[in-house]
C-alpha positions as CSV (number, residue, x, y, z in Angstrom):
1,M,38.6,-14.8,-38.0
2,A,38.5,-17.7,-40.5
3,L,35.4,-18.5,-42.5
4,I,35.1,-21.9,-40.9
5,R,34.3,-20.2,-37.6
6,F,31.3,-18.5,-39.2
7,K,29.3,-21.8,-38.9
8,G,27.0,-22.3,-36.0
9,L,26.5,-18.7,-35.0
10,A,23.3,-18.0,-33.2
11,I,20.5,-16.8,-35.5
12,A,18.4,-14.3,-33.5
13,V,18.5,-10.7,-34.5
14,L,16.8,-8.9,-37.4
15,L,18.9,-7.2,-40.1
16,T,20.0,-3.9,-38.5
17,L,22.7,-2.5,-40.8
18,A,23.3,1.2,-40.1
19,L,23.0,3.4,-43.1
20,A,26.2,5.4,-42.9
21,G,27.9,7.8,-45.3
22,C,24.6,8.5,-47.1
23,R,23.1,11.9,-47.7
24,E,20.0,12.7,-45.7
25,A,16.9,14.2,-47.3
26,S,13.1,13.9,-47.1
27,Q,11.4,11.9,-49.9
28,E,7.8,12.3,-48.8
29,N,5.1,12.8,-51.4
30,L,7.2,11.7,-54.3
31,E,5.8,12.0,-57.8
32,E,3.9,8.8,-58.6
33,A,5.6,6.8,-61.3
34,S,3.5,4.7,-63.6
35,V,5.5,1.6,-64.3
36,P,4.7,-1.7,-65.9
37,L,5.2,-4.8,-64.0
38,Q,7.3,-7.5,-65.5
39,A,8.8,-10.9,-64.9
40,W,12.3,-11.4,-66.2
41,S,13.3,-14.8,-67.5
42,A,16.3,-16.1,-65.5
43,A,17.0,-18.4,-68.5
44,Q,18.8,-15.4,-70.0
45,T,21.6,-15.7,-67.4
46,Q,24.6,-18.0,-67.5
47,G,25.3,-20.9,-65.1
48,K,23.0,-23.0,-63.0
49,L,19.7,-21.2,-62.6
50,Q,16.5,-21.2,-60.6
51,P,17.9,-23.0,-57.5
52,F,14.6,-22.4,-55.6
53,P,11.2,-24.0,-56.2
54,P,8.9,-22.1,-58.6
55,Q,6.6,-21.0,-55.8
56,V,9.6,-19.3,-54.2
57,T,10.8,-17.5,-57.3
58,N,7.2,-16.5,-58.1
59,R,6.9,-14.9,-54.6
60,L,10.2,-13.1,-55.1
61,Q,9.1,-11.7,-58.4
62,R,5.7,-10.6,-57.1
63,M,7.4,-8.9,-54.2
64,L,9.5,-6.9,-56.6
65,N,6.6,-5.9,-58.7
66,R,4.6,-4.9,-55.6
67,N,7.4,-2.8,-54.2
68,V,7.8,-0.8,-57.5
69,G,4.2,0.4,-57.0
70,E,4.1,0.7,-53.2
71,D,7.4,2.5,-52.7
72,E,7.2,4.6,-55.9
73,L,10.6,3.3,-57.1
74,P,11.5,3.6,-60.7
75,G,13.1,0.1,-60.6
76,I,14.5,-2.7,-58.5
77,V,17.0,-5.5,-59.2
78,V,17.6,-8.6,-56.9
79,H,20.4,-11.1,-57.6
80,I,20.7,-14.2,-55.4
81,V,23.6,-16.7,-55.6
82,T,23.9,-19.9,-53.6
83,S,26.0,-23.0,-53.8
84,D,23.0,-24.5,-55.8
85,G,22.6,-21.8,-58.4
86,V,21.4,-18.3,-59.3
87,W,18.2,-16.4,-59.4
88,M,17.8,-12.9,-60.8
89,G,14.8,-10.6,-60.9
90,A,13.9,-7.1,-61.9
91,A,10.8,-4.8,-61.9
92,G,10.2,-1.3,-63.1
93,L,12.0,1.0,-65.5
94,S,15.6,1.8,-66.3
95,D,14.5,5.0,-68.0
96,R,11.2,6.7,-67.1
97,Q,11.2,8.9,-70.2
98,T,11.5,6.1,-72.7
99,G,9.7,3.5,-70.7
100,T,12.6,1.1,-71.0
101,L,12.1,-2.0,-68.8
102,L,14.8,-2.7,-66.2
103,K,16.9,-5.9,-66.6
104,P,18.9,-7.6,-63.8
105,T,22.0,-7.4,-66.0
106,D,21.8,-3.5,-66.1
107,R,24.6,-1.5,-64.6
108,F,24.3,1.0,-61.8
109,R,26.3,3.2,-59.5
110,I,27.3,1.0,-56.6
111,A,27.7,3.8,-54.0
112,N,29.5,2.7,-50.7
113,L,30.0,-0.8,-52.1
114,T,33.0,0.9,-53.7
115,E,34.7,0.7,-50.3
116,L,34.9,-3.1,-50.7
117,F,37.0,-2.8,-53.8
118,I,39.3,-0.1,-52.4
119,A,39.9,-2.1,-49.2
120,V,40.8,-5.2,-51.3
121,I,43.3,-3.2,-53.4
122,C,44.9,-1.8,-50.2
123,L,45.2,-5.3,-48.7
124,Q,46.7,-6.6,-52.0
125,L,49.3,-3.8,-51.9
126,S,50.0,-4.8,-48.3
127,E,50.6,-8.4,-49.4
128,D,53.0,-7.1,-52.0
129,D,54.9,-5.0,-49.4
130,I,54.0,-1.8,-51.3
131,L,51.7,-0.4,-48.5
132,D,52.0,-0.7,-44.8
133,L,48.5,-0.6,-43.2
134,D,49.9,0.4,-39.8
135,E,52.1,3.2,-41.2
136,K,51.0,6.9,-40.7
137,I,49.1,8.4,-43.6
138,S,51.5,11.3,-43.6
139,T,54.1,8.9,-45.0
140,Y,52.1,8.5,-48.2
141,L,50.0,11.7,-48.6
142,P,51.3,14.9,-50.2
143,K,52.0,17.8,-47.9
144,T,49.3,19.8,-49.5
145,V,46.7,17.2,-48.5
146,M,48.1,16.8,-45.0
147,A,47.8,20.6,-44.5
148,Q,44.0,20.1,-44.8
149,L,43.9,17.5,-42.0
150,E,44.3,19.1,-38.6
151,D,45.9,17.0,-35.9
152,S,45.9,13.9,-38.2
153,K,49.6,13.1,-38.4
154,T,49.2,10.0,-36.3
155,V,46.3,8.5,-38.3
156,T,47.2,5.2,-39.9
157,V,46.1,3.6,-43.2
158,R,44.3,0.9,-41.2
159,Q,42.3,3.6,-39.4
160,L,41.1,4.9,-42.7
161,L,40.0,1.5,-43.8
162,N,37.9,0.8,-40.7
163,H,36.7,4.4,-40.3
164,S,38.3,4.9,-36.9
165,S,40.4,7.9,-38.0
166,S,37.8,10.5,-36.6
167,L,38.2,12.5,-39.7
168,A,35.2,14.7,-40.6
169,R,33.2,14.4,-43.7
170,P,33.2,17.2,-46.3
171,N,30.6,19.8,-45.5
172,P,27.5,18.5,-47.5
173,Q,25.8,21.9,-47.8
174,A,28.9,23.8,-49.0
175,F,29.8,21.0,-51.5
176,K,26.2,20.9,-52.9
177,Q,26.3,24.7,-53.4
178,A,29.5,24.2,-55.4
179,I,27.8,21.4,-57.5
180,L,24.8,23.6,-58.2
181,A,27.1,26.4,-59.3
182,N,28.8,24.0,-61.8
183,P,26.9,20.7,-62.2
184,K,29.3,19.3,-64.8
185,R,32.6,20.1,-63.1
186,E,35.0,17.2,-62.9
187,W,36.1,16.7,-59.3
188,K,39.4,15.3,-58.0
189,A,39.6,13.7,-54.5
190,E,41.9,16.6,-53.3
191,Q,39.3,19.2,-54.5
192,V,36.5,17.5,-52.5
193,L,38.7,17.5,-49.4
194,A,38.8,21.3,-49.6
195,F,35.2,21.2,-48.3
196,L,36.3,19.7,-44.9
197,P,35.1,21.7,-42.0
198,Q,37.7,24.0,-40.4
199,R,37.6,22.2,-37.1
200,E,37.9,18.4,-36.5
201,T,34.9,16.3,-35.5
202,A,34.5,15.7,-31.8
203,V,34.5,11.9,-32.4
204,P,37.4,10.3,-30.5
205,R,40.0,8.5,-32.6
206,N,39.8,4.6,-32.6
207,L,36.0,4.7,-32.5
208,Y,33.9,4.0,-35.5
209,F,32.7,7.1,-37.5
210,H,31.9,6.6,-41.1
211,S,33.4,9.3,-43.2
212,T,33.8,9.5,-47.0
213,T,37.0,11.4,-46.3
214,N,38.8,8.1,-45.4
215,Y,38.2,6.6,-48.8
216,L,39.0,9.7,-50.7
217,L,42.4,9.7,-48.9
218,L,42.8,6.0,-49.7
219,Q,42.4,6.7,-53.4
220,I,45.2,9.3,-53.2
221,I,47.4,6.9,-51.3
222,I,46.8,4.1,-53.8
223,E,47.6,6.3,-56.7
224,K,50.7,7.6,-54.9
225,V,52.2,4.2,-54.1
226,T,51.4,2.6,-57.4
227,D,52.1,5.7,-59.6
228,Q,48.9,4.8,-61.5
229,P,45.4,6.2,-61.7
230,L,42.8,4.3,-59.6
231,A,40.9,3.2,-62.7
232,K,43.9,1.3,-64.0
233,V,44.7,-0.2,-60.6
234,L,41.1,-1.4,-60.3
235,R,41.2,-3.0,-63.8
236,D,44.6,-4.7,-63.3
237,R,44.1,-6.0,-59.8
238,I,40.4,-6.9,-59.7
239,S,38.4,-6.5,-63.0
240,K,40.7,-8.3,-65.4
241,P,41.7,-11.2,-63.2
242,L,38.0,-11.9,-62.3
243,K,36.8,-11.1,-65.8
244,L,34.4,-8.4,-64.5
245,E,33.3,-7.0,-67.8
246,N,30.7,-4.5,-66.3
247,T,32.8,-2.9,-63.6
248,F,34.2,0.6,-64.3
249,L,35.3,3.7,-62.5
250,E,32.9,6.3,-63.7
251,R,34.2,9.4,-65.5
252,H,37.6,7.6,-65.9
253,D,36.7,4.5,-67.8
254,P,34.7,4.3,-71.1
255,I,31.4,2.5,-70.3
256,P,30.1,0.9,-73.5
257,G,26.3,1.2,-73.6
258,G,26.3,3.4,-70.4
259,F,24.2,2.4,-67.4
260,T,20.7,2.8,-65.9
261,Q,19.2,6.2,-65.4
262,G,19.2,7.3,-61.7
263,Y,16.6,9.4,-60.0
264,E,16.2,11.5,-56.8
265,D,14.6,14.7,-55.6
266,W,17.5,16.9,-56.4
267,N,15.6,20.2,-56.5
268,G,13.6,19.7,-53.2
269,D,10.3,19.9,-55.1
270,D,9.0,16.5,-54.0
271,K,9.5,15.1,-57.5
272,L,12.0,12.6,-58.8
273,D,14.6,14.2,-61.1
274,N,16.8,12.3,-63.5
275,V,20.3,12.9,-62.1
276,T,22.2,11.0,-64.8
277,Q,20.7,12.8,-67.9
278,P,21.6,15.7,-67.8
279,L,24.7,14.7,-65.7
280,I,24.9,16.1,-62.2
281,N,28.5,15.5,-61.1
282,A,28.4,15.2,-57.3
283,G,32.0,13.9,-57.0
284,L,31.5,11.0,-59.4
285,G,34.2,8.4,-60.0
286,L,36.1,8.8,-56.8
287,G,37.4,6.3,-54.2
288,D,34.4,6.7,-51.9
289,R,31.5,5.9,-54.1
290,G,32.8,6.0,-57.7
291,I,32.3,2.5,-59.2
292,V,29.7,1.5,-61.8
293,S,28.9,-2.2,-62.0
294,N,26.1,-4.8,-62.2
295,T,24.9,-7.5,-59.8
296,S,26.6,-10.3,-61.8
297,D,30.0,-8.7,-61.4
298,M,29.3,-7.8,-57.7
299,T,28.3,-11.3,-56.8
300,R,31.3,-12.7,-58.7
301,F,33.5,-10.3,-56.8
302,F,32.0,-11.6,-53.5
303,Q,32.5,-15.2,-54.4
304,A,36.2,-14.6,-55.2
305,L,36.6,-12.7,-51.9
306,F,34.7,-14.9,-49.5
307,R,34.7,-18.4,-51.0
308,E,37.8,-18.6,-53.2
309,S,40.2,-16.6,-50.9
310,A,39.1,-18.6,-47.9
311,A,39.5,-21.9,-49.7
312,S,42.9,-21.1,-51.2
313,D,46.2,-22.2,-49.7
314,S,48.7,-19.8,-48.1
315,S,49.9,-18.7,-51.5
316,G,46.4,-17.9,-52.7
317,G,44.3,-19.6,-55.4
318,A,43.9,-18.8,-59.1
319,D,40.8,-16.6,-58.6
320,A,41.4,-15.7,-54.9
321,L,41.6,-12.0,-54.3
322,L,43.5,-12.3,-51.0
323,Y,45.5,-14.8,-49.0
324,P,43.4,-16.4,-46.3
325,S,45.4,-14.6,-43.6
326,T,44.8,-11.3,-45.3
327,L,41.1,-12.1,-45.5
328,D,41.2,-12.7,-41.7
329,Q,42.6,-9.2,-41.3
330,M,39.8,-7.8,-43.4
331,L,37.1,-9.5,-41.3
332,T,38.7,-8.8,-37.9
333,L,36.4,-6.6,-35.8
334,E,38.1,-4.6,-33.1
335,D,36.3,-3.2,-30.0
336,G,34.7,0.2,-30.8
337,K,34.7,-0.3,-34.6
338,G,30.9,-0.5,-34.9
339,G,30.8,-3.8,-36.6
340,Y,33.1,-2.6,-39.3
341,G,36.2,-4.5,-40.6
342,L,38.5,-3.2,-43.3
343,G,36.0,-1.9,-45.9
344,V,33.3,-4.4,-44.9
345,R,30.4,-4.3,-42.5
346,H,29.4,-7.1,-40.2
347,T,25.9,-7.7,-38.9
348,I,23.6,-10.4,-37.5
349,T,20.4,-11.1,-39.5
350,S,17.5,-13.2,-38.5
351,W,19.0,-15.9,-40.8
352,G,22.6,-15.8,-39.5
353,E,25.6,-13.4,-39.6
354,A,26.3,-11.4,-42.8
355,W,29.2,-9.5,-44.3
356,G,28.7,-6.8,-46.8
357,Q,28.1,-3.2,-47.6
358,M,25.3,-0.7,-48.3
359,G,24.8,2.9,-49.3
360,T,23.3,5.5,-51.6
361,T,24.8,7.8,-54.2
362,T,23.5,10.2,-56.8
363,G,20.5,8.4,-58.2
364,F,21.0,4.9,-56.8
365,S,20.8,2.8,-53.6
366,S,22.2,-0.7,-53.1
367,I,23.1,-3.4,-50.6
368,L,25.4,-6.5,-51.0
369,L,25.4,-9.2,-48.3
370,Y,27.1,-12.6,-47.9
371,L,25.6,-15.1,-45.4
372,P,28.3,-17.7,-44.7
373,V,26.1,-20.2,-42.9
374,H,23.9,-20.5,-46.0
375,D,26.7,-19.7,-48.6
376,L,24.3,-17.2,-49.9
377,T,25.0,-13.8,-51.6
378,I,22.3,-11.3,-52.2
379,A,22.6,-8.0,-54.1
380,V,19.8,-5.5,-54.3
381,W,19.7,-2.1,-56.0
382,T,17.3,0.5,-57.0
383,N,17.7,3.5,-59.3
384,K,16.5,6.0,-56.7
385,G,19.0,7.7,-54.4
386,D,18.8,10.0,-51.4
387,S,16.0,8.1,-49.9
388,Q,14.8,8.5,-46.3
389,N,13.3,5.0,-46.4
390,Y,16.2,2.7,-47.4
391,E,14.4,0.3,-49.9
392,P,17.3,-2.1,-50.7
393,Y,17.5,-3.0,-47.0
394,E,13.8,-3.8,-46.8
395,I,13.8,-5.7,-50.1
396,A,16.9,-7.8,-49.0
397,T,15.1,-8.6,-45.7
398,R,11.9,-9.7,-47.5
399,S,13.9,-11.7,-50.0
400,L,15.7,-13.6,-47.3
401,D,12.5,-14.3,-45.5
402,I,11.0,-15.7,-48.7
403,I,14.1,-17.8,-49.5
404,L,14.9,-19.2,-46.1
405,G,11.6,-19.0,-44.3
406,D,10.6,-22.6,-45.0
407,Q,14.1,-24.1,-44.3
């Protein structure tokens, strides 16, 4: 599906992204957080700024400030990029203990947005004839890993990418008990897969079922066919070419200056706990949800993926991540795939169709969307994870209503 065919789609349905691959837990009666409200000067960013009238940007900032108080969030960041320019806003705290104010340029754990990077790497390896997306995963995976995957010898790499493999998720209760027993343990993808249930899920193959197992396996495959660690592959194939200076694979890359403190109710006592200091390693730095980045890098990545790849010729452009025909593959939706391409979600919003990703991880929640008909990218994240009410989804919806409501 070429990007030119995105234009003219009917605009009718509210944003209805399904929150998949996220841990479920109640967040009722959270400890109230006393946070100062602040407006952040977009003049600190680079490029063409403030593409919207002041009354629009003021409404956006007020909405962020209000949500920090109403939803008891430590902090929120919103970053909007259009063909006219950029607006960035933040509210709340990056560290509740020190009272440090949150900035839109701060880094965060990007959760399921990691799947976008993994999928692009796999597609690049396919372009280079290093990886065959339609080959069986047993061709690439070690026998020790395949021994943990009952009746999965016919699963293909493509089925991992679009979550149609029917592979179960690691047992969350058993894995959390292992984490509680040793919160600082360094996990490898193979070790997390040891928590797969003894019996396969009842989901039929070729139907969409979001499972972190798929992207843990893709990490192992990438490292096998490249003979390099995922962190180096990520740097060489995406971060360095796009000059993404704030994108790292946690626990595997040095992160100068660190990143924002993340919070969630880890102990089940209806209070927000800091789950970054002291560190709680819930499988950090892996292929399913392991990347740390900031919204400037995320929106730059999306521009290179959707705008520059689509605009390049058959041989690709200087900053294009994929050939146009490969991007078409990534955005192809097959029947029964639940609105999921290769590492990317598709949905219809009240302002047009959107491509992107969303999710939560230890201490953080985020959403990233590209609306082709408006050439608009929006990234929203909060430093609260494990949330029953998915705040980035709501904030993205309200932001789009403010930006596009008068058009």
